[in-house]
N, C-alpha and C positions, 0 to 999 in steps of 0.2 A: 504493499500499499504506500509506504514512503517513496519507493522507486517510482511508482506511477504518479504520484503527487508531483514529482519533479520533472516529469516529462511531458512536453508539449509545445505550443508554439514558441513559448520562451522556456527554454530548459533551465531549472534549477539545480544547483549541487545538491546531493542526498544530505550533506551535513548541515547546509542551511535550511532545507526542509525540516529535518530533525530538530533543529534549534527552535525553528518557528513554531513547530508543533507542541514541543515541549513547554515553550513559553505560554502559549495560549491555554494548554491543558492544566499545567500545573503552577505557573506564574513564575517558575525557576527561570533563572538566566537574564541576559540582557535582552531588552526589547528590540525587534528588528530595526536595523539602521535604514533600510530601504523600505519605505511605506508601500511602494509600487509592489515589490516582492512579497512583502507580507499580504497584500490584498489578493494577489495572484495564488499563493499558497493556500492561505486560510479561509479565504471567502469564496474563491471560484473553483479550486480543484479539490481540496479536502472534503467538502460535503458531498460531491458527486463520487469520489473514490469509496467514502463511507456507504453511500446509499448503495453503490454497485455490489458492495460486499453483503450488505444485508439483504438486498433483492436476490443474489446468487444463492445466499444461504435459505432464505425463505422458500423460494421456488423449488430448491433441490430437496428439501424436507417435505413439502407438500408432496411433490411427487414420489418420494420414497413410501409415505404413509399411504397415499392413494393406491399405489401398486399393492400394497399389502391388504388395504381394506377391501378392494373389489376383487382380489385375487386374479389380476390381469397384469402382466409385465409391461403392456403398453399403455397403461393408464398414467395419465398425467393431468393437470389444471385444464389443458386445452381439451383434452379428450372428454372430460366430464362437463365441459360448457363453462366453467367459471371465468376462464380468460375472455371467452366471447361476450358474456354477460358484462364484465367490466368494460370491455372496448364500446359496447353500445352505449352504456352509460356516459362513457367520455365523450364520444362522438356526439351524443345530444347535447351536452353540456358546451361543447365547442360550437356547434352549429346553431343551436337555439341561444346562445349567450345571454342576452339580458332576462330573457323567461326563466331560464333555469337559475340564474343569480338572483332574481327577485324570489324564488323559493327557497332560497338558502343554501343552494348546491353549487359548489364549484366542481372543476373538472374531476379533482381527486375524490371528493365526496359521492359525486355522480358514479365514478368507476366502481367504488367500493359498493354502493347501493346495487349496482348492476350485477355485481359478482355475487351477492347475497340473494338476490332475486333468482338468478339462475341457479344457485345451489339449492334454494328452496324448492324451485320446480323438479331439478333432478331427485331430491329427496322424496318428493311426493309421487313422482311417477316411477320411482325405482322400488316402491314397496309393493308386496302383494300379501294380502291377509295380514297386515301388520308387521310384516318381515321384509327386511331388505335383502334383495337378491342381486349378487354381484353381477351377473349377466344384465339383468333389467338395469342396473345402475348405469353401466356402461352404454348401452343402447340409448337409455333415457338422456345420458350426458351428450351422446353424438347428436340425438335428435334435436335437443334443446339448443345445443351449440349452433346448428345449421339455421334454425329459426332466428336466433339473435344475429348470426351472421348476415342472413338475408335482410333483416330490419336495418343493420349497420349500412348495408349497400344502399338501400333505398334512402336513408337519410343522407348519405354522401352525393346521390344524384341531385339533390337540392341545396348542395353547398356552395359557397363561391370558391373561387380558384385560391385565395388565401387560406380559407378554412380547409380546404382540401389538402393543402401543404402541410398545415398543422395536425390535421387527421392523419395523414399518411406517416409522418415523422414519430406521432405519439403511438400508433397502433403497432409500429415496428420495434418500439421500445427506445428509450433513452433516459440518460440521468444527466444530460447536460445542464437543465435547469435547477438542479438541487440546491435547496437552501438549508441552513441549520435548523431552522423552525419546523421543517419537515421530518426530521429525522428522529426526535424522541418518539413519536407514536409508532414508526415503523420499528426502531430498536426494541421497544418494549414488548410488541406483539411477536417479533421474530425471535427474540431470546427467551421471552416466557413460554411461547408455544413449543419451542424445540425442547427446552428443559422438561415442559409437562409431558411433551410425546415420548421424551427419552425414559421418563419414569414408567411409561405404559411399555416399556421394551419387552418385558417377559410375556405380557399379553399378546403383543403384536407376534411374538414367535410362537405363541400357541395357536394363534389365528393361521399361521402358515399351514398347519396341519390339516386344514379343513374345518367346516363348520361342525360337522358331526363329532368329530375328535374333540374339538374345542369345548363343545357343549358338554360331552362326557367328562371333560376334566373341570367343569364347573364354571366355564366362562359364559357370561351373557353375551353371546355374539352379537345380536341385533342392537343391544344398547351400545356396545363397543363401537361398532361399524357406525353408528349414528354420531356419537362422540368425535370419531376420527374424521368423518366427513365435514363435520361442523368446523373444526379447528383448521382442517385444510381449506375450506372456503373461507375463513376468516384471514388465514395466512396469505392466501393467493389474492384475496381482494385487496388487503392492505398494501402488498407489494405492487401490484398491477396500478392501484390508484395513483402511485407517485412515480413509477418508472415505466409505466407503459406496457404493452403486450410483448414480453420476451419469451419467445418460444424455445423448446428443445431443452432447456436447462432441467427441468423437472423430470424429463424422460431419460435424459442421458446420464447425468451425475450420479442418481443413485445405483444404476447398473454399473458404472465403472468401480464404485466403492465396493459392491457385492462381489464384482469379479475378483477383487484384490484381497479383501478381508472376510467375505462371507456374509451371511445374512441376519446374524445376530443383531437385532435392532438396538440393544443397548449400546453397541458400538458403531453400528451403521448409521444412525441419526445423527450423532455429533460429528463424525467424520464426514458425512455427506453435507453437513452444514458448512464445515470448514472447507472442503473442495469446491463446494458451489460458490462460496465467497471468493476464493483465490481465482476461480475460472472467470467468474464475471468481471472481477477487477482487471483481468488481463485482457478480455475481450473489450472492456471499455478503453483501455489503453491502446489497443489496435484501432479501435473505431476513430480516434482522433489523430492518429499519426499515419495511418496508411494514405490517406489522401489530403494532406494539408493543403490549405487551411480548412477545407471541408470536413465535415464530420458524418460518419456513416451511422445510422440506426444500429442498435444492438442486435436486433432481432435478425438482421441479414447474415451479420458474422456468425451468431450462435448456430444458425443453420447450416452456414457454409463450412464452418469448422466442426460442429458436432456429428452432422449426418455421416459423412465419409469416415470420421474416426470410429464412430459407434458401430458401423458396418464392418470396418476392419476388425473390430474387437469381437464382434459376433462370430466372424469367420475363424479367427484365431483361436477362441475358446472352445475346445471340444466337449467340455463338460455341458455345453448348452444344447448339444445334439440330443 
């Protein structure tokens, strides 16, 4: 993260970055001698790097939990429709502007509400006789996602060119406009949810044995699955509300950790959060250095880097056969 903060249109030595960050966080050391350098490091780059780390951790943990909750290795926030719901909420806020603001909703709040609405619909449609069926949940998520996607496309048809540019950049994901006042809520949700889900590690391990075996071992499968889906929707909605639609992270990172450390959720979830944070910080660094002075949306790079690498891992790992 320190290295990423130092790299950009104006490169800052790692030592200067470290001293500026330490001064602002702890108050120790002398104040930066160059106000412009302090502004670049602390106000422009540090918030976006921290947000990238939080977003990567949150999306990765959400993907790992969803894959276990619905017993589907392809499950992630996009497959279950959470991301599409958040996208529709944000696009409505961008295109309707004053009407949404009058209702007290900004882009971030509207995206969060959209994710929660999508999650509620998936929960309702994924149940049968009061129980959640994993296959029904995935199918409901795909259907709800396409409904929200079509609604988003319809709204975009009536948007102005300036609005379309904002919508496109936001839907592909970006942390460029990160501000310090956005981070406390995201940090609390990501850290608290990750810790809470890690405490459920043993129950998640039992869930991997199948519903019948888990029930025989005394686990309330339906209640646990509902709790996991609610926490995943909360995590996804919070991240997408401030960072936009960043795909593939929740699908790829959990698999990489499983391939290297196994499927024990007590170890899997913390390592997934760490790897996801590192991964998205590196992707953000690439997004602002590959095509200077232009900046690439994060979603383009996560798909471009993630898909071939993931396919290579699938081909290389014989145990998946």
